[in-house]
C-alpha positions in Angstrom: 10.9 -20.5 -9.0 13.8 -18.4 -7.8 16.0 -18.1 -4.8 16.1 -14.5 -3.4 18.0 -12.8 -0.5 15.6 -12.3 2.4 16.1 -8.5 2.2 14.8 -8.3 -1.4 12.0 -10.9 -1.2 9.3 -8.6 0.1 9.9 -5.9 -2.5 9.9 -8.5 -5.3 6.7 -10.1 -4.2 4.9 -6.7 -3.8 6.1 -5.6 -7.3 4.9 -8.9 -8.9 1.5 -8.7 -7.3 1.0 -5.1 -8.3 1.7 -6.0 -12.0 -0.8 -8.8 -12.1 -4.4 -7.9 -12.9 -5.7 -11.5 -12.9 -5.9 -13.9 -10.0 -2.3 -14.9 -9.1 -0.5 -16.7 -6.4 3.0 -16.3 -4.8 4.5 -18.8 -2.3 7.5 -17.9 -0.2 9.4 -20.9 1.3 12.4 -21.3 3.6 15.5 -22.7 2.0 14.8 -26.1 3.5 11.1 -25.8 2.3 9.6 -26.8 5.6 7.8 -23.4 6.2 5.8 -21.3 3.8 3.7 -18.2 3.3 1.2 -18.2 0.4 -0.3 -15.0 -1.0 -3.3 -15.3 -3.2 -4.5 -12.2 -5.0 -8.2 -12.0 -5.7 -9.3 -8.7 -7.2 -9.0 -6.1 -4.3 -8.3 -8.6 -1.5 -5.3 -10.7 -0.6 -5.5 -14.0 1.2 -2.4 -14.9 3.1 -1.9 -18.5 4.4 0.9 -19.0 6.9 2.2 -22.6 7.3 5.2 -23.0 9.6 5.7 -22.2 13.3 2.1 -20.8 13.2 -0.7 -21.9 11.0 -2.9 -18.9 10.4 -4.9 -17.4 7.6 -5.5 -13.7 6.9 -7.6 -11.7 4.4 -6.3 -8.1 3.9 -6.6 -5.2 1.6 -3.7 -3.8 -0.4 -2.8 -1.1 2.1 -2.3 -3.7 4.9 -0.4 -6.2 2.7 3.2 -4.9 3.1 3.1 -4.5 6.9 1.6 -8.0 7.4 4.0 -9.7 5.0 7.0 -8.0 6.6 5.8 -9.3 10.0 5.2 -12.8 8.7 8.6 -13.1 6.9 10.4 -12.0 10.1 8.3 -14.4 12.2 8.5 -17.5 9.9 12.1 -17.1 8.6 14.1 -15.6 11.5 17.4 -17.1 10.7 17.1 -17.6 6.9 19.2 -15.6 4.5 17.7 -16.9 1.3 14.1 -17.7 0.4 12.5 -19.6 -2.4 9.7 -17.8 -4.3 7.2 -19.6 -6.5 4.8 -17.7 -8.7 1.7 -18.7 -10.6 -0.7 -16.6 -12.7 -4.2 -17.9 -13.4 -6.3 -16.2 -16.2 
């Protein structure tokens, strides 16, 4: 668990997911923890679950991940300056 500036959160999440070869999970939450974006890595696909203003689920490949996460962070956390990031690695 760590508190990151909103500008660096996306790069940190992408770097963490690229390093992991096993199934892993990252959850991004607002400072008040009332909205979240969960990213689950499963081999070549990524499952993204948005839980906040909108409740949606996406399954994307690696090349689409950055643009979608950037859009969701802007949409879910428009006025946030700091975001909580939780990581979990499953073997």
